[in-house]
C-alpha positions, 0 to 999 in steps of 0.5 A: 785444470792447472794445464788448462790455466796455464796455457790461457793467455788470460790472467787468471786466479783460483781464490779461497773463501777467505780471499787467499789466492791459491793458484796463478797462472803466468799470465797473472803473474805477468800482469803483477810484475811477479812470479805466480808462486810469489802470490799465493797466500796474499789476498786477492783484493791486495795484489789486484786493487792494491787494497787492504779490504774486499772490493765493492762495485756500485754498492754490489759485493764483488764477484767473490762473494757472489759466487759464495753466496749463490753458488752460480758464475758471474760476470763483472767489470772492475778497474785493476791496478797494473805493475806500473801504477796505471789502471785497466778495466778488466772483464771478470769471469768468476765461475765456482769450482768443485774438487775432488768430484765433490759439491762445494763453493769454497774455490773460485776461479777468476779469468780476466779479460781486458775490456777494449770492447766491453764484455761482448768483445770478450765473447767474441773474441776469447769465448771460442778459443778458451772454450776450446782450450778448457775443453781439449785440456781437460784430461777426460771426455767432455761434451757440450749437449743442447736442450734437444740432446745433440752434441754442440762440441767434443773434446779431443779425449772423447773423440779418442774415447768414442773412436770417432772425429769431431765432425763425425760426433757434432750434431749426433744425439748424445745417446746414439754417440755414446750408447748406440741407443735410438732413443733417450737414455731415460726411455731405456730405464736408465738415469740420464745427468744431462736430463737431470742437470736440464731440469734440475738446474744443478750438477748430476752424476752417474755411471754408465756403459758407453760404447765406442765406435767398434762396439766396445763397452767402456764403464764410464762416470758422468757429471753433468753441469748446467750452463745458463744465459746469464741475462734470463738464467736458463739453462741453455746447455750442459756440459758433460764430463766422462771419465773412462772408470773401465779399469776402476770397474775391472778392479772393483770386480777383482775385489769383489770377487776376492771378497766373496772367495774370502767370505765364502772362505770365511764362512766355510772354514770348519773352525769358529772364526769371530771378532768382538770389540773392547766391550766384549760385543761380538761384530762379526762371525762366520757360518761354522759359529752360528751353526756350532751354536744352534742359531744365525749369524744376524742373532750373534752379531751385536750379541755380548760374547759373555752371554754365550759362555758358562759362569766358570768361563766367563771369569777365565775369558776376563784374565785372558783378555788381558793376556790377548792385550799384550799383542801376544796370541792367547790360547784357552778352553771355555765352555760355551752354551748352544741356543738350546743350552746344549755344552759346547767345549772350544778351545779359543786362540786370540789376539788383539788388533787395532784400528782407527776405530779402536781395538778389537779381539779376533778369535778362532775356536775348535769344537772339542766336542769329538775330541773330548768324547774320544779322550773320554772313550780313550779313558774308559777303555784305559779304565777297562783294560787297568781293571781287566789286568787287576782283575787278571792279577786278582784273579790268578791269586783267588783262583790259587787260594780257591784251588787250595781251599777247595781241597781242605773243603773237600776234606771237611764235607767229607769228614762232616758227612762221614760223622754224620753217619754215627750215632751221635747225641742230638746235641752233637748232631746239632753242632755238626748240621751247623758246621755243614751249614758253615762249609756250604757258606765258605764253599759258596765264597770259594765258588765267588773266588773262582768267578773272580778268577774267571776259573769257574766252569760256565754253562752258557746256553740260549735263555729268555732273559725276561722269563729268567727275571720275572722268576728271579723277582717272584723269589728275591723278596724272601731273601731281601726283606719285607723293608724293601719294596721291589717295583719292576718295569720289564719288556713284555717280550721275550728277549734271548741272550746266551748266558749261564742261569747260575751265574747271572742269577749270582750277578743279580743277587749280589747287586740287590744285597748291595742295594739292600745294605745301602737301605738300611732304614728300608727303600726302593729297588727298582728293575727295569728292561729295555733294548739298546744299540751301539748308537744310543750315545752312552759312549760305553759301547766301545770296540764291541761288534754286538749290534743289540744289547738288552739293558738291565737297570738296578736303581736304588734309593739308598745312601750313594756311592761317594766320588772318591771311591766310585772308581774302586768299587768293582775292585776285588775284596774293596768293601765299605761295609766295616761294621759287624752287622753287615761286614762284607768280603769286598767280592760282591761288585767283583764277581758282578763285574767278573760274570758281566765280562764273561758274558761279553757284556759291559756294565755302568755305574751312576750314583750321587751321595744320598740320591741312589745308585744305578747298575746299568748292566748291558748283555748282547742279545742273541739270534738263537733260540732255546733247544726245545728238544731238552736232554736225555735223562741220565741212565740211572742204573749204577755200575757194580763197584763191590770189589773194584780197584780204584786208583786215587791219585792227589797230592792232598792228604786230607782228600786222599784219606776222605776218598779211601775211607769213603770207597772202602765203606763201599766195598772197593779196593783203593790204591793211592799215589801223591803224584803223577809220577807215583801214579804211574808206578802204582799203575804198572805194579797193579797192571791189568788189575785197577778198575778206575782212576781219580786224578787231581788235576794240579799236582806237582812234578806230573799234572793230572792231564799229562799223568792221563796221557801217560797212563793211555800209553800203558793201557789204552783202555785205562778208565779215569776221572779228572778231579779240580778245584778250578777249570778254564775249560768245560767238563766236555773239554775233558771228556774229548781228551778221554776222561771218562768223568770230572769231579768238582771240588768241593765234592761230597760223598754223594759225588764220589760214589756218584761218579764211580758208579757211573764209570764202572 
């Protein structure tokens, strides 16, 4: 507009609503005899009329007041004071000006035309030139459109935009010139600002797509201004401005595309993203956060972040928000609650930022569920490894103790049985029976030590665990006592596992005794079974290849296990039974653990003080089935023993003494040796005369197996029985080595005689 008015020969000024001159063109400065910039800030009535107050004309307001009041253009005639003091009459054209594309009446453009021939002379002399200068000086397309929608005039910019000359455009319908339509825009369903300006009499705006002569689309912004007849006030034509916004539209599309990509990236990011204001209200969040919390983005927006936190985390978040306000990133873990009240551990990284609207917090949240699960699995594996290492160490120690103890028990059993054959008085026999009972207890304890040390020989077979449990439960009441109620919920179908019935019986017995001792005033033991698999979510199946397990649950209503010691209950020799009436050995649960692990199973404990304890035993299910054919009955015929010569090799004097006594009482000749080297010498000295060799497995200098191998070099047909207090191998493995049989310590007199008779 400035460029246009600067080129006008007629004086022109832009006046604010407070009568202040905000712009004056060179012609107005010449009229006033001062540079235009010196006129800025002065009142229009002062520079035009040398008056200190707004002008009046025949009792009417000045044109400025009229335009401000009505928002319409007007023409008036005024007398102005020239620079030389003379007066001239001017016709004033006062036009409301809209700045920055906004509606308003705050600025008025006044153009002064010398009134030599009256107002009509201004129309005849200036209007055409003025209108042409105004239109061509505007940096956007401008057309004047008649009431029949034909273009009366088009400025140079529109001609360049459309690719047509003024003569080509003049007289054409606006909808054809701009859109190449055969009918008006509104008949195509489009909003037409020109029609709106004609019908409503006020400025109308809109955006359209125009097409140039070659059919190239042009995105335009339209403003249609009504022109009224000054006498009737009727809208007689419309001036439409056409601003090419193709670059804006392209930029907007790019921005929208970029925003869409950002929004998609924001939503697809696999971490939780959200912002909240100073009041802690969530203002935005991504799709991942909504999915993690099992809700929708719409539900989360406007929610207090505190409502999503556990009680412990609510206190923490207040502390961390203070740290975030320093402008530094703060990192911390919180517990969030999903819509279904499921705990979600989350690592948050946040920072406070500021905008004109105020401060806000931006957070990145990482779901730690899988990490916590992995850490828990790692902890379980480490605990299992530590337990295995402890069991290995304790096992080595306990197995060594058991071996030596079995040697002693072998001698003691032998002496007691030999003494029992004597004609003793009644009281002495009673005492002897008591000793024998205690020896059996000691033997059982030794057996448990061997289980802990995994030195006990297991005899695995395919067995129906359902049937096994039914038989066990039918007899356990007599052992546990009437004050304990036993309930069970067993699966009806047969479930087959590969197990050692004796060891599994021992395992269950220990669990029941442990439960009974936890209920000194009576209670309930509930046994139930189920079938589960590694996908059941218990987290205890780490690194197992088995597809299915049978779960045996033994649950009591006892005192429970304190959290401080629950991780130690499987340690050998750890016991809480300190009073005399129920003093424990500390081996019960160690044996349970060892038996389960030997069966490639797993065990889990759940307990709370005063709420009872539940042991969950997982044993792998086998696809095999029991052998229905059964085993051949052993040959009951005994070999001839009288006069036979037996070489007994053992480093324990008490064992040699008992075995020699028993064999001699049964008519056999006995030779002895205290180690393997001595055994070889004795065997050579009596070559061809020894019918059987009984060899202890563990001896100094030369152990039992190596001694046997050397004996076979001397006599390939030598018959030997291996005697052992523990063994990592099965008896069948010794048979494969060439041994004729195996004697397990502590053995009785009948065990000795049977193995000798079977091998002579």
